[in-house]
C-alpha positions in Angstrom: 155.7 135.3 67.1 156.9 132.9 64.5 155.9 129.2 65.0 156.1 126.1 62.9 152.4 125.8 62.3 151.2 126.4 58.7 150.5 130.0 58.1 149.2 131.9 55.0 151.8 132.3 52.3 152.6 135.5 50.6 154.0 135.7 47.2 157.2 137.8 46.9 160.0 138.5 44.5 163.6 137.5 45.3 166.8 138.0 43.5 168.9 134.8 43.8 172.1 133.9 42.2 171.3 132.1 38.9 173.9 129.4 39.3 172.8 128.6 42.8 169.1 128.6 41.8 169.8 126.2 38.9 171.8 123.8 41.1 169.1 123.9 43.8 166.4 123.1 41.3 168.6 120.3 39.7 169.0 118.8 43.3 165.3 118.8 43.8 165.5 121.5 46.5 162.2 123.3 47.1 163.6 126.9 47.0 160.4 128.4 48.5 160.5 126.1 51.6 164.3 126.5 52.0 164.1 130.3 51.9 161.1 130.2 54.4 162.9 127.9 56.8 166.2 129.9 56.6 164.4 133.2 57.1 162.3 131.8 60.0 165.6 130.8 61.7 167.2 134.1 61.0 164.3 136.0 62.5 164.3 133.7 65.6 168.0 134.3 66.0 167.7 138.1 65.6 164.8 138.2 68.1 166.9 136.3 70.6 169.8 138.7 69.9 167.6 141.7 70.4 166.0 140.3 73.6 169.5 139.7 75.1 170.5 143.3 74.1 167.3 144.8 75.6 167.7 142.9 78.8 171.5 143.0 79.2 171.2 145.6 82.0 168.7 143.5 84.0 170.7 140.4 83.5 173.9 141.9 84.6 172.2 143.3 87.7 170.5 140.0 88.5 173.9 138.2 88.2 175.5 140.7 90.5 172.8 140.2 93.1 173.1 136.4 92.9 176.8 136.6 93.1 176.6 138.9 96.2 173.5 137.4 97.9 173.2 133.9 96.5 170.3 132.3 94.8 166.8 133.3 95.9 165.2 130.7 98.1 168.5 128.6 98.1 168.0 127.9 101.8 165.0 125.9 101.0 166.4 123.9 98.1 166.5 120.1 98.7 169.3 119.4 96.2 
């Protein structure tokens, strides 16, 4: 699982648009940190998408049961 705590870095080669890279450097953007943050977010979003797809059947069935039978333990809710 990805988290925000520091983890070991691994050198890699990337192909980036030369004009965008030059502008990023001119603006003082740390390209390595920006790529890492973007990729971290992209991985998190993809994992969430895959989880939803993997569990879509269960979620649909649970929603059907709740719609038909109501929320579990609802008779004991105090709000």
